[in-house]
C-alpha positions as CSV (number, residue, x, y, z in Angstrom):
1,X,14.6,19.2,-31.6
2,X,11.3,19.7,-30.0
3,X,9.8,21.5,-33.0
4,X,10.6,18.7,-35.4
5,X,9.3,16.0,-33.0
6,X,6.1,18.0,-32.4
7,X,5.5,18.4,-36.1
8,X,6.1,14.7,-36.7
9,X,3.7,13.8,-33.9
10,X,1.1,16.1,-35.3
11,X,1.5,14.7,-38.8
12,X,1.2,11.1,-37.6
13,X,-1.8,11.9,-35.5
14,X,-3.5,13.7,-38.3
15,X,-2.7,10.9,-40.8
16,X,-4.1,8.3,-38.4
17,X,-7.2,10.3,-37.9
18,X,-7.7,10.7,-41.6
19,X,-7.3,7.0,-42.2
20,X,-9.7,6.0,-39.4
21,X,-12.5,8.5,-40.1
22,X,-15.4,8.2,-42.4
23,X,-16.7,11.8,-41.9
24,X,-14.5,14.9,-42.0
25,X,-16.7,17.6,-40.4
26,X,-16.1,20.3,-37.9
27,X,-16.4,17.9,-34.9
28,X,-13.8,15.7,-36.4
29,X,-11.5,18.7,-37.0
30,X,-12.0,19.8,-33.4
31,X,-11.3,16.3,-32.0
32,X,-8.1,15.9,-34.0
33,X,-7.0,19.4,-33.0
34,X,-7.5,18.6,-29.3
35,X,-5.5,15.4,-29.6
36,X,-2.6,17.2,-31.2
37,X,-2.8,20.2,-28.8
38,X,-2.7,18.0,-25.7
39,X,0.7,16.8,-26.8
40,X,1.9,20.1,-28.2
41,X,1.0,22.1,-25.1
42,X,2.9,19.6,-22.9
43,X,6.0,19.9,-25.0
44,X,5.8,23.7,-25.1
45,X,5.1,24.1,-21.4
46,X,7.7,21.5,-20.4
47,X,10.3,23.2,-22.6
48,X,9.5,26.6,-21.1
49,X,9.5,25.2,-17.5
50,X,13.0,23.8,-18.1
51,X,14.2,27.4,-18.7
52,X,13.0,28.4,-15.2
53,X,14.2,27.3,-11.7
54,X,12.6,23.9,-11.0
55,X,9.9,23.7,-8.4
56,X,11.0,21.9,-5.1
57,X,9.4,18.6,-6.0
58,X,11.4,18.5,-9.3
59,X,14.6,19.3,-7.4
60,X,13.8,16.1,-5.4
61,X,13.4,14.2,-8.7
62,X,16.8,15.5,-9.9
63,X,18.5,14.6,-6.6
64,X,16.9,11.1,-6.8
65,X,18.0,10.7,-10.4
66,X,21.5,11.7,-9.5
67,X,21.7,9.0,-6.8
68,X,19.5,6.2,-8.2
69,X,20.2,4.9,-11.8
70,X,16.6,3.5,-12.4
71,X,15.2,7.0,-11.6
72,X,17.8,8.6,-13.8
73,X,16.7,6.3,-16.6
74,X,13.1,7.1,-16.1
75,X,13.9,10.8,-16.1
76,X,15.9,10.5,-19.3
77,X,13.2,8.6,-21.0
78,X,10.8,11.4,-20.2
79,X,12.2,13.4,-23.1
80,X,10.4,10.9,-25.3
81,X,7.2,11.2,-23.2
82,X,6.6,14.9,-22.6
83,X,3.0,14.4,-21.4
84,X,4.3,12.1,-18.7
85,X,7.0,14.5,-17.6
86,X,4.7,17.5,-17.7
87,X,2.3,15.7,-15.3
88,X,5.2,15.1,-12.9
89,X,6.3,18.7,-13.3
90,X,2.9,20.0,-12.3
91,X,1.8,17.5,-9.8
92,X,3.9,16.9,-6.7
93,X,1.7,14.1,-5.5
94,X,2.2,12.2,-8.7
95,X,6.0,12.7,-8.4
96,X,5.9,11.4,-4.8
97,X,4.0,8.4,-6.0
98,X,6.6,7.7,-8.7
99,X,9.5,8.0,-6.2
100,X,7.7,5.6,-3.9
101,X,7.4,3.1,-6.8
102,X,11.2,3.2,-7.0
103,X,11.4,2.9,-3.2
104,X,13.3,6.2,-3.2
105,X,12.7,7.2,0.4
106,X,14.1,3.8,1.6
107,X,17.0,4.0,-0.8
108,X,17.9,7.5,0.3
109,X,17.6,6.6,4.0
110,X,19.9,3.6,3.4
111,X,22.4,5.7,1.6
112,X,22.5,8.3,4.4
113,X,23.1,5.5,7.0
114,X,26.0,4.1,5.0
């Protein structure tokens, strides 16, 4: 689950930081902690958000995913990329931009006309 994946990410991040560093001081510890926390916070916040009613822009994403396989694939891959999904969850403009990349508006209009 998310706990195991988060712990694995933290361990790999710490291991990489140890192998790359030459000095292990307080600044190094703080830097590594911030890199790990950025990911951990996104996982935690995204998991908690999924327990609530989705904001309107995320409902739009779910509708788009239900009707357009490439968007569904992108959404499903988001479970492996919690930072990316958290940005979409908290930023309606970023989600609109993503849907535009998939030409979602035009796809939806064409589907309604059919």
